[in-house]
C-alpha positions in Angstrom: -74.6 3.4 88.7 -76.8 0.8 87.1 -78.9 1.9 84.2 -82.6 2.0 84.8 -84.7 -0.2 82.6 -88.3 0.9 82.2 -91.0 -1.7 81.8 -90.5 -5.4 81.3 -87.6 -5.2 78.8 -84.7 -7.5 79.3 -81.2 -6.0 78.7 -80.1 -9.0 76.6 -83.0 -8.7 74.4 -82.5 -5.0 73.8 -79.0 -5.6 72.5 -80.1 -8.3 70.2 -82.8 -6.1 68.7 -80.5 -3.2 68.1 -77.9 -5.4 66.4 -80.6 -6.7 64.1 -81.7 -3.3 63.1 -78.1 -1.8 62.7 -76.9 -1.0 59.1 -74.4 -3.3 57.4 -70.8 -2.2 57.2 -68.4 -3.1 54.3 -65.8 -5.5 55.7 -63.1 -3.7 53.5 -63.6 -0.7 55.8 -62.5 -2.7 58.8 -59.5 -4.2 56.8 -58.3 -0.7 55.8 -58.5 0.7 59.3 -56.9 -2.4 60.8 -53.7 -1.8 58.7 -51.0 0.6 59.7 -50.4 3.6 57.4 -47.1 1.9 56.1 -49.0 -1.1 55.0 -51.4 0.8 52.8 -50.1 0.9 49.2 -51.0 3.9 47.1 -50.5 3.6 43.3 -49.9 7.0 41.8 -49.9 7.1 38.0 -47.8 9.9 36.6 -48.6 10.9 33.0 -45.4 11.1 30.8 -45.0 14.3 28.8 -43.9 13.8 25.2 -41.5 16.3 23.5 -43.1 19.4 21.9 -46.5 18.2 23.2 -46.7 15.6 20.4 -48.7 12.5 20.8 -47.1 9.0 20.8 -48.5 8.3 17.3 -47.0 11.5 15.9 -43.5 10.6 17.2 -43.8 7.1 15.9 -44.8 8.4 12.5 -41.8 10.8 12.5 -39.4 8.1 13.4 -40.7 5.9 10.6 -40.3 8.7 8.1 -36.7 9.4 9.1 -35.8 5.7 8.8 -37.4 5.5 5.4 -35.4 8.5 4.2 -32.1 7.0 5.5 -32.8 3.7 3.9 -33.8 5.4 0.7 -30.6 7.4 0.6 -28.4 4.3 1.1 -30.3 2.3 -1.6 -30.2 5.3 -4.0 -26.4 5.7 -3.6 -25.8 2.0 -4.3 -28.1 2.1 -7.4 -26.3 5.2 -8.6 -22.9 3.6 -8.3 -24.1 0.5 -10.1 -25.6 2.6 -12.9 -22.4 4.5 -13.3 -20.3 1.3 -13.4 -22.8 -0.1 -16.0 -22.4 3.0 -18.2 -18.7 2.9 -18.0 -18.6 -0.8 -19.0 -20.9 -0.2 -21.9 -19.1 3.0 -23.2 -17.7 2.4 -26.7 -13.9 1.8 -26.8 -12.1 4.5 -28.7 -10.5 3.0 -31.7 -7.2 4.6 -32.6 -6.5 4.6 -36.2 -2.8 4.1 -36.8 -1.3 6.4 -39.3 0.5 4.7 -42.1 4.2 4.4 -41.5 6.5 6.5 -43.5 8.2 4.7 -46.3 11.4 6.6 -45.6 12.0 4.9 -42.2 15.3 6.0 -40.7 17.9 3.3 -41.0 19.0 3.8 -37.4 15.6 2.7 -36.0 15.7 -0.6 -34.2 14.1 -3.5 -35.9 13.0 -6.5 -33.8 13.6 -9.0 -36.7 16.6 -7.6 -38.4 18.5 -6.0 -35.5 19.9 -2.5 -35.5 20.9 -0.8 -38.7 23.1 2.2 -38.2 22.7 5.2 -40.5 25.3 5.2 -43.2 28.0 7.8 -43.0 27.1 9.3 -46.3 23.7 10.2 -44.9 25.0 11.9 -41.8 26.0 15.6 -41.7 27.1 16.0 -38.1 27.5 13.6 -35.2 26.6 14.4 -31.6 29.0 17.1 -30.3 30.1 16.9 -26.7 28.5 19.6 -24.6 32.0 20.8 -23.5 32.7 21.6 -27.2 30.1 24.3 -27.4 33.1 26.6 -27.2 36.7 25.9 -28.4 39.6 25.0 -26.1 40.2 22.7 -23.2 41.4 20.7 -21.5 38.4 18.4 -20.8 38.2 14.9 -19.4 36.5 11.8 -20.8 36.8 8.2 -19.5 37.1 5.3 -21.9 34.9 2.3 -21.6 37.6 0.6 -19.6 38.0 3.6 -17.2 41.1 5.2 -18.6 40.9 9.0 -18.4 41.6 10.9 -21.7 42.3 14.6 -22.0 40.8 16.4 -25.0 40.6 19.8 -26.6 37.8 21.1 -28.8 38.4 22.6 -32.3 42.0 21.4 -32.3 43.8 19.2 -34.8 47.2 17.5 -34.7 48.1 16.7 -38.4 50.9 14.3 -39.3 54.4 15.7 -38.8 57.9 14.6 -37.9 56.7 14.1 -34.3 53.1 12.8 -34.9 52.2 10.0 -37.3 48.8 8.6 -38.3 48.6 4.8 -37.6 45.0 4.0 -38.2 41.9 5.7 -39.7 38.3 4.5 -39.5 34.7 5.6 -38.9 33.6 6.2 -35.4 30.2 7.6 -34.3 31.3 9.0 -30.9 34.4 10.4 -29.3 34.4 7.5 -26.8 34.4 5.0 -29.7 37.5 6.7 -31.0 39.4 6.7 -27.7 38.3 3.1 -27.0 40.0 2.1 -30.2 43.2 3.8 -29.0 43.0 1.9 -25.7 42.4 -1.4 -27.5 45.5 -0.8 -29.7 47.7 -0.2 -26.7 46.3 -3.3 -25.0 47.1 -5.4 -28.1 50.7 -4.1 -28.1 51.0 -5.0 -24.4 49.5 -8.5 -24.9 51.5 -9.3 -28.1 54.9 -8.5 -26.6 56.2 -7.4 -30.0 55.6 -10.7 -31.7 53.5 -9.3 -34.5 54.5 -5.7 -34.0 58.2 -5.4 -34.1 58.3 -1.6 -33.5 55.7 -1.9 -30.7 53.7 1.0 -32.1 51.4 2.6 -29.4 48.5 5.0 -29.6 49.4 8.2 -27.9 46.7 10.5 -29.2 43.6 10.6 -31.4 41.7 13.1 -33.5 38.0 12.7 -33.8 35.7 14.7 -36.1 32.0 15.1 -35.3 31.5 17.1 -38.5 31.2 13.8 -40.4 30.1 15.1 -43.7 33.0 17.6 -43.9 35.9 15.2 -43.0 34.8 11.7 -43.9 34.0 11.9 -47.6 37.5 12.6 -48.8 39.4 10.9 -45.9 37.3 7.7 -45.5 37.1 8.1 -41.8 36.7 10.5 -38.9 38.9 8.9 -36.2 42.7 8.9 -36.5 44.9 6.9 -34.1 48.3 8.6 -33.8 51.7 8.1 -32.3 53.2 11.1 -30.7 51.5 14.2 -29.1 51.0 17.8 -30.0 53.6 19.9 -28.3 51.5 23.0 -28.0 47.7 23.4 -27.8 47.2 27.1 -28.4 45.3 27.6 -31.7 41.7 26.2 -31.5 40.6 27.0 -35.0 39.9 23.5 -36.5 36.1 23.6 -36.1 34.5 20.2 -35.8 37.7 18.4 -34.7 38.6 17.1 -31.2 42.1 16.2 -30.1 42.5 13.7 -27.3 45.6 12.3 -25.5 45.9 8.9 -23.9 46.9 8.8 -20.2 
């Protein structure tokens, strides 16, 4: 049904007048409603929560304080070490005052300029006794410097007799010195072939005395090279003497 128009109003004019009097609408409203829900972007700002409810400035201040403490500790340690090194380098050097040397310097002490000066026999009471001779008896073994093995008995003597004869007598400071002389004597006999030793005398045994003061003053020696051997070794009563036989 057509609408009734009262009076002399034209329909076209009525629409134009209403449009002129209508309120203005914000064009953004039309733009928003023309977009689909997926095209509308919504920005949601979420406020970040800091630990313990602290503000950002409080956390930054705490971080700066911790960094300063760490750096200070490192620098302090370096300075302390340098200070300690400085003190040690500046500490006074202890001067050792050497005591004056005794004028009675032992003759046996080595001298770099004059060489070794052995103690004179007259100044020696006893020489070093072999450990095995802490008690009398034997047999014990001792090698010569050349490796020959001698057999010896402590506190035993083999004086000259019809079977044993003294060939040489001299001063020796050790039992090994004495048996080395016996070995050398036999080597000379072997090398000489009797040219300068017609009876080809050999060293069969030795007697060495470590009680130097007791035996050397009146006998001018403490090592005796002998031909012949003791038949029996039963009485070990000659304290300070050692009897040894060549192999």
